[in-house]
Structures are given as structure tokens and as C-alpha cells.
C-alpha beads as a LAMMPS data file, in Angstrom:
LAMMPS data file: protein, C-alpha beads

107 atoms
106 bonds

1 atom types
1 bond types

-500.0 500.0 xlo xhi
-500.0 500.0 ylo yhi
-500.0 500.0 zlo zhi

Masses

1 110.0

Atoms # bond

1 1 1 176.461 -426.858 312.524
2 1 1 177.640 -423.444 311.278
3 1 1 176.206 -420.434 309.730
4 1 1 178.743 -421.114 306.659
5 1 1 177.418 -425.093 306.407
6 1 1 173.376 -423.776 306.064
7 1 1 174.379 -421.537 303.416
8 1 1 175.538 -424.435 301.432
9 1 1 172.598 -426.238 302.114
10 1 1 170.621 -427.294 299.095
11 1 1 167.095 -425.512 299.047
12 1 1 163.831 -424.347 297.468
13 1 1 164.382 -420.577 296.714
14 1 1 164.003 -418.093 294.123
15 1 1 166.197 -418.255 291.509
16 1 1 166.676 -414.228 291.405
17 1 1 166.730 -413.137 295.279
18 1 1 167.832 -416.103 297.407
19 1 1 164.524 -416.409 299.349
20 1 1 163.860 -419.421 300.970
21 1 1 160.406 -420.685 299.864
22 1 1 158.103 -422.981 301.814
23 1 1 155.899 -424.820 298.901
24 1 1 153.495 -427.825 299.747
25 1 1 153.636 -428.371 295.945
26 1 1 154.843 -427.139 292.477
27 1 1 153.819 -423.134 292.262
28 1 1 151.255 -422.278 289.629
29 1 1 152.067 -420.041 286.678
30 1 1 151.314 -417.079 288.304
31 1 1 152.800 -417.366 291.485
32 1 1 155.483 -414.945 292.705
33 1 1 158.274 -414.528 294.954
34 1 1 157.128 -412.302 297.950
35 1 1 161.061 -411.027 297.972
36 1 1 161.088 -409.739 294.539
37 1 1 158.456 -410.466 292.690
38 1 1 159.771 -412.480 290.180
39 1 1 157.992 -415.800 288.734
40 1 1 158.419 -419.048 290.422
41 1 1 157.139 -421.197 287.775
42 1 1 160.443 -420.778 285.332
43 1 1 163.080 -422.454 283.586
44 1 1 165.810 -421.326 286.304
45 1 1 163.998 -422.661 288.946
46 1 1 163.488 -425.973 287.176
47 1 1 165.950 -429.400 287.691
48 1 1 166.351 -429.677 283.694
49 1 1 167.381 -425.915 283.886
50 1 1 170.855 -426.376 281.941
51 1 1 172.109 -422.735 281.098
52 1 1 175.255 -424.735 278.898
53 1 1 172.987 -426.528 276.800
54 1 1 171.282 -425.030 273.388
55 1 1 168.017 -424.346 274.677
56 1 1 169.045 -424.187 278.280
57 1 1 166.765 -427.193 278.833
58 1 1 168.101 -430.852 279.494
59 1 1 164.658 -432.139 279.103
60 1 1 164.347 -433.143 275.623
61 1 1 160.464 -433.587 275.878
62 1 1 159.876 -429.860 277.059
63 1 1 159.243 -427.245 274.162
64 1 1 161.279 -424.137 274.244
65 1 1 160.656 -421.252 276.175
66 1 1 162.211 -418.199 275.013
67 1 1 162.198 -416.043 278.137
68 1 1 163.736 -418.257 281.227
69 1 1 162.368 -416.137 283.576
70 1 1 158.867 -415.463 282.621
71 1 1 155.851 -417.930 284.058
72 1 1 155.173 -420.899 281.293
73 1 1 152.957 -423.713 281.016
74 1 1 155.969 -426.620 280.862
75 1 1 154.384 -429.789 281.998
76 1 1 157.820 -431.041 282.634
77 1 1 158.533 -428.387 285.237
78 1 1 160.140 -429.778 288.813
79 1 1 161.089 -427.415 291.217
80 1 1 165.226 -427.930 291.887
81 1 1 166.486 -427.908 295.569
82 1 1 169.936 -426.438 295.097
83 1 1 172.455 -424.385 296.920
84 1 1 171.647 -420.613 296.166
85 1 1 174.355 -419.039 293.941
86 1 1 173.694 -415.082 293.313
87 1 1 172.735 -414.333 289.200
88 1 1 176.435 -412.680 288.101
89 1 1 176.296 -410.068 285.636
90 1 1 178.050 -411.709 282.481
91 1 1 180.301 -408.744 281.299
92 1 1 183.137 -410.949 279.900
93 1 1 182.625 -410.417 276.523
94 1 1 182.232 -406.350 276.922
95 1 1 185.558 -406.246 279.381
96 1 1 187.036 -408.238 276.276
97 1 1 185.895 -406.195 273.252
98 1 1 186.977 -403.113 275.313
99 1 1 190.425 -404.206 276.177
100 1 1 190.871 -405.442 272.082
101 1 1 189.565 -402.049 271.446
102 1 1 192.124 -400.354 273.459
103 1 1 194.917 -402.367 272.472
104 1 1 193.774 -401.586 268.732
105 1 1 193.932 -397.640 269.416
106 1 1 196.986 -398.068 271.132
107 1 1 195.612 -396.863 274.884

Bonds

1 1 1 2
2 1 2 3
3 1 3 4
4 1 4 5
5 1 5 6
6 1 6 7
7 1 7 8
8 1 8 9
9 1 9 10
10 1 10 11
11 1 11 12
12 1 12 13
13 1 13 14
14 1 14 15
15 1 15 16
16 1 16 17
17 1 17 18
18 1 18 19
19 1 19 20
20 1 20 21
21 1 21 22
22 1 22 23
23 1 23 24
24 1 24 25
25 1 25 26
26 1 26 27
27 1 27 28
28 1 28 29
29 1 29 30
30 1 30 31
31 1 31 32
32 1 32 33
33 1 33 34
34 1 34 35
35 1 35 36
36 1 36 37
37 1 37 38
38 1 38 39
39 1 39 40
40 1 40 41
41 1 41 42
42 1 42 43
43 1 43 44
44 1 44 45
45 1 45 46
46 1 46 47
47 1 47 48
48 1 48 49
49 1 49 50
50 1 50 51
51 1 51 52
52 1 52 53
53 1 53 54
54 1 54 55
55 1 55 56
56 1 56 57
57 1 57 58
58 1 58 59
59 1 59 60
60 1 60 61
61 1 61 62
62 1 62 63
63 1 63 64
64 1 64 65
65 1 65 66
66 1 66 67
67 1 67 68
68 1 68 69
69 1 69 70
70 1 70 71
71 1 71 72
72 1 72 73
73 1 73 74
74 1 74 75
75 1 75 76
76 1 76 77
77 1 77 78
78 1 78 79
79 1 79 80
80 1 80 81
81 1 81 82
82 1 82 83
83 1 83 84
84 1 84 85
85 1 85 86
86 1 86 87
87 1 87 88
88 1 88 89
89 1 89 90
90 1 90 91
91 1 91 92
92 1 92 93
93 1 93 94
94 1 94 95
95 1 95 96
96 1 96 97
97 1 97 98
98 1 98 99
99 1 99 100
100 1 100 101
101 1 101 102
102 1 102 103
103 1 103 104
104 1 104 105
105 1 105 106
106 1 106 107
């Protein structure tokens, strides 16, 4: 198996840095990633994480969580096994506004 194939294999990992995790169960609210210190029991690590939905959760039973990157007490949390994709800084809106301003000013 090639190294590229391994990087595309779904794993339990930190949503923030991608460090693989060896968990024997669900993480507690205060458990943190040994690589970056990010909380592990967070919406972004959950199977119900859905960034395209209004509350970013596809489990309708769950209460809304304001900060999706902070440890929480959601009773429906289940750690997601996914392929790690680094978090991209969303600058599209800023870039578009900047371009529109340049066009408006004739620059």
C-alpha cells in the first residue's frame, strides 16, 4: 500500500491538527489533543458535524452549541472516523469584497 493511500484512510484524529488518536472510548469533555491542545469532545469531531447546515449539526435532538471547537456536554456526541482535511481559512468573502472595492475605485 502506498503512503498516499494511507493518508486517505479514515481515522480518528484531531480536527485541528490531524494527529491520529488511539481512544478506547469516547473522550471526556476536558480531554485535549496531545499535539495541539485542542479539545477533543467538540462538534467538529462528531459524526453529526455538518458545516453546511444552519446549526452545523445534523442530529436534530442535540441542543445548539455556540462554539463548535470547545469541549461540550452533548449527549449525542460520537467520534467521527474521517479522512483528515486541514482547516482552510475562509477568505473568499474578504477577497471578493477587496476586488469589488478595487473595481469601484478603478484600481
